[in-house]
N, CA, C and O atoms as a DFTB+ gen file, in Angstrom:
256 C
 N C O
     1  1       0.849      -1.180       0.000
     2  2       0.000       0.000       0.000
     3  2       0.895       1.243       0.000
     4  3       1.752       1.380       0.873
     5  1       0.708       2.151      -0.964
     6  2       1.574       3.337      -1.025
     7  2       1.279       4.312       0.108
     8  3       0.125       4.524       0.483
     9  1       2.334       4.895       0.639
    10  2       2.199       5.879       1.709
    11  2       2.027       7.263       1.097
    12  3       2.757       7.645       0.182
    13  1       1.062       8.001       1.609
    14  2       0.862       9.376       1.190
    15  2       1.597      10.258       2.188
    16  3       1.341      10.197       3.390
    17  1       2.498      11.066       1.688
    18  2       3.293      11.926       2.556
    19  2       2.491      13.189       2.875
    20  3       2.181      13.974       1.979
    21  1       2.164      13.377       4.127
    22  2       1.393      14.546       4.583
    23  2       2.281      15.364       5.501
    24  3       2.971      14.816       6.361
    25  1       2.263      16.675       5.317
    26  2       3.053      17.552       6.169
    27  2       2.208      17.976       7.366
    28  3       1.040      18.334       7.216
    29  1       2.802      17.934       8.546
    30  2       2.143      18.318       9.781
    31  2       2.823      19.546      10.364
    32  3       4.048      19.660      10.338
    33  1       2.021      20.461      10.889
    34  2       2.538      21.664      11.517
    35  2       2.160      21.679      12.996
    36  3       1.063      21.259      13.364
    37  1       3.069      22.164      13.843
    38  2       2.719      22.402      15.240
    39  2       1.862      23.658      15.288
    40  3       1.797      24.405      14.311
    41  1       1.208      23.895      16.413
    42  2       0.407      25.108      16.548
    43  2       1.293      26.350      16.466
    44  3       0.868      27.379      15.940
    45  1       2.509      26.264      16.978
    46  2       3.437      27.393      16.898
    47  2       3.792      27.689      15.438
    48  3       3.896      28.853      15.050
    49  1       3.978      26.648      14.631
    50  2       4.287      26.846      13.212
    51  2       3.100      27.455      12.471
    52  3       3.282      28.314      11.608
    53  1       1.888      27.015      12.803
    54  2       0.688      27.597      12.197
    55  2       0.591      29.074      12.567
    56  3       0.327      29.918      11.711
    57  1       0.803      29.379      13.839
    58  2       0.745      30.767      14.296
    59  2       1.766      31.621      13.557
    60  3       1.463      32.746      13.159
    61  1       2.961      31.099      13.372
    62  2       4.008      31.833      12.667
    63  2       3.629      32.049      11.203
    64  3       3.827      33.140      10.668
    65  1       3.091      31.033      10.560
    66  2       2.691      31.156       9.145
    67  2       1.582      32.171       8.955
    68  3       1.580      32.917       7.976
    69  1       0.630      32.203       9.895
    70  2      -0.520      33.109       9.765
    71  2      -0.288      34.454      10.448
    72  3      -1.140      35.341      10.385
    73  1       0.865      34.603      11.100
    74  2       1.217      35.854      11.796
    75  2       0.182      36.212      12.865
    76  3      -0.259      37.357      12.968
    77  1      -0.196      35.196      13.660
    78  2      -1.102      35.394      14.790
    79  2      -0.455      34.785      16.027
    80  3       0.564      34.101      15.932
    81  1      -1.045      35.034      17.173
    82  2      -0.541      34.519      18.428
    83  2      -0.849      33.024      18.547
    84  3      -1.865      32.545      18.043
    85  1       0.048      32.298      19.224
    86  2      -0.132      30.863      19.472
    87  2      -1.483      30.589      20.120
    88  3      -2.164      29.634      19.747
    89  1      -1.881      31.421      21.092
    90  2      -3.133      31.207      21.816
    91  2      -4.344      31.337      20.891
    92  3      -5.366      30.688      21.115
    93  1      -4.234      32.164      19.864
    94  2      -5.313      32.294      18.886
    95  2      -5.493      30.974      18.142
    96  3      -6.618      30.505      17.971
    97  1      -4.405      30.384      17.705
    98  2      -4.465      29.092      17.003
    99  2      -5.007      28.023      17.939
   100  3      -5.825      27.198      17.533
   101  1      -4.563      28.033      19.172
   102  2      -5.038      27.065      20.167
   103  2      -6.559      27.181      20.338
   104  3      -7.258      26.169      20.398
   105  1      -7.065      28.410      20.415
   106  2      -8.513      28.621      20.546
   107  2      -9.257      28.106      19.319
   108  3     -10.322      27.504      19.455
   109  1      -8.715      28.331      18.123
   110  2      -9.346      27.826      16.898
   111  2      -9.453      26.303      16.930
   112  3     -10.472      25.736      16.535
   113  1      -8.400      25.653      17.401
   114  2      -8.403      24.191      17.485
   115  2      -9.411      23.728      18.526
   116  3     -10.212      22.833      18.257
   117  1      -9.380      24.329      19.715
   118  2     -10.288      23.914      20.800
   119  2     -11.760      24.151      20.443
   120  3     -12.631      23.398      20.878
   121  1     -12.041      25.198      19.650
   122  2     -13.425      25.498      19.269
   123  2     -13.888      24.649      18.078
   124  3     -15.079      24.610      17.769
   125  1     -12.946      23.969      17.412
   126  2     -13.293      23.152      16.258
   127  2     -13.232      23.899      14.931
   128  3     -13.527      23.320      13.885
   129  1     -12.855      25.170      14.957
   130  2     -12.737      25.936      13.720
   131  2     -11.582      25.439      12.849
   132  3     -11.674      25.451      11.622
   133  1     -10.508      25.007      13.482
   134  2      -9.334      24.492      12.776
   135  2      -9.153      23.037      13.195
   136  3      -8.969      22.741      14.376
   137  1      -9.207      22.135      12.224
   138  2      -9.034      20.708      12.512
   139  2      -7.590      20.420      12.878
   140  3      -6.662      20.963      12.279
   141  1      -7.414      19.559      13.867
   142  2      -6.068      19.173      14.299
   143  2      -6.113      17.744      14.822
   144  3      -7.170      17.215      15.166
   145  1      -4.940      17.142      14.869
   146  2      -4.780      15.803      15.414
   147  2      -4.045      15.956      16.735
   148  3      -3.035      16.656      16.819
   149  1      -4.560      15.292      17.767
   150  2      -3.932      15.400      19.083
   151  2      -3.124      14.148      19.372
   152  3      -3.636      13.031      19.294
   153  1      -1.855      14.345      19.707
   154  2      -0.956      13.278      20.120
   155  2      -0.556      13.579      21.557
   156  3       0.305      14.424      21.802
   157  1      -1.172      12.897      22.496
   158  2      -0.913      13.198      23.905
   159  2      -1.411      14.603      24.200
   160  3      -2.603      14.884      24.076
   161  1      -0.493      15.490      24.593
   162  2      -0.869      16.874      24.893
   163  2      -0.531      17.825      23.750
   164  3      -0.761      19.030      23.854
   165  1       0.009      17.291      22.671
   166  2       0.432      18.100      21.532
   167  2      -0.594      18.011      20.399
   168  3      -1.238      16.978      20.210
   169  1      -0.734      19.098      19.655
   170  2      -1.606      19.119      18.481
   171  2      -0.753      19.280      17.233
   172  3       0.297      19.922      17.251
   173  1      -1.233      18.678      16.144
   174  2      -0.617      18.850      14.832
   175  2      -1.733      19.158      13.832
   176  3      -2.826      18.598      13.910
   177  1      -1.440      20.050      12.903
   178  2      -2.393      20.446      11.874
   179  2      -1.816      20.026      10.530
   180  3      -0.666      20.338      10.220
   181  1      -2.612      19.317       9.729
   182  2      -2.126      18.926       8.412
   183  2      -2.148      20.128       7.478
   184  3      -2.902      21.079       7.682
   185  1      -1.316      20.067       6.461
   186  2      -1.272      21.147       5.478
   187  2      -2.639      21.299       4.798
   188  3      -3.075      22.419       4.532
   189  1      -3.311      20.184       4.517
   190  2      -4.626      20.231       3.881
   191  2      -5.649      20.921       4.788
   192  3      -6.451      21.724       4.312
   193  1      -5.627      20.617       6.083
   194  2      -6.563      21.250       7.018
   195  2      -6.283      22.743       7.155
   196  3      -7.212      23.541       7.282
   197  1      -5.011      23.120       7.130
   198  2      -4.663      24.537       7.220
   199  2      -5.143      25.278       5.971
   200  3      -5.686      26.378       6.073
   201  1      -4.946      24.686       4.805
   202  2      -5.405      25.325       3.570
   203  2      -6.930      25.445       3.552
   204  3      -7.461      26.463       3.109
   205  1      -7.634      24.424       4.025
   206  2      -9.102      24.474       4.089
   207  2      -9.553      25.592       5.032
   208  3     -10.501      26.315       4.727
   209  1      -8.885      25.732       6.164
   210  2      -9.209      26.783       7.124
   211  2      -9.015      28.159       6.492
   212  3      -9.856      29.044       6.648
   213  1      -7.916      28.332       5.788
   214  2      -7.634      29.611       5.129
   215  2      -8.707      29.917       4.092
   216  3      -9.196      31.045       4.024
   217  1      -9.076      28.938       3.290
   218  2     -10.102      29.149       2.260
   219  2     -11.459      29.487       2.873
   220  3     -12.183      30.332       2.347
   221  1     -11.805      28.838       3.975
   222  2     -13.077      29.110       4.662
   223  2     -13.159      30.541       5.172
   224  3     -14.243      31.117       5.256
   225  1     -12.011      31.107       5.510
   226  2     -11.986      32.442       6.111
   227  2     -11.594      33.547       5.140
   228  3     -11.409      34.700       5.528
   229  1     -11.472      33.174       3.886
   230  2     -11.135      34.172       2.861
   231  2     -12.353      35.072       2.627
   232  3     -13.480      34.592       2.500
   233  1     -12.110      36.365       2.573
   234  2     -13.203      37.300       2.312
   235  2     -13.497      37.319       0.820
   236  3     -12.585      37.149       0.011
   237  1     -14.757      37.523       0.443
   238  2     -15.088      37.536      -0.986
   239  2     -14.504      38.770      -1.664
   240  3     -14.378      39.839      -1.066
   241  1     -14.154      38.583      -2.930
   242  2     -13.654      39.723      -3.715
   243  2     -14.778      40.664      -4.015
   244  3     -15.911      40.253      -4.262
   245  1     -14.454      41.932      -3.991
   246  2     -15.434      42.955      -4.311
   247  2     -15.523      43.085      -5.837
   248  3     -14.518      43.310      -6.512
   249  1     -16.717      42.942      -6.355
   250  2     -16.945      43.081      -7.795
   251  2     -17.218      44.541      -8.117
   252  3     -17.982      45.193      -7.406
   253  1     -16.617      45.062      -9.161
   254  2     -16.845      46.448      -9.581
   255  2     -17.936      46.538     -10.616
   256  3     -18.258      47.631     -11.081
């Protein structure tokens, strides 16, 4: 069975990429807004879940 290589980000890495505070990302995960996988006390966010979160929160373009 072929392995699919998925990239995982820590909450700190997500916060750094989005230029927000770590606690903001933590709140998004705890509220269910951002999907994450929990390993013990640590969370990891897949690249696909992060992209989906970004797309969900994108503001619509203004049509002229």
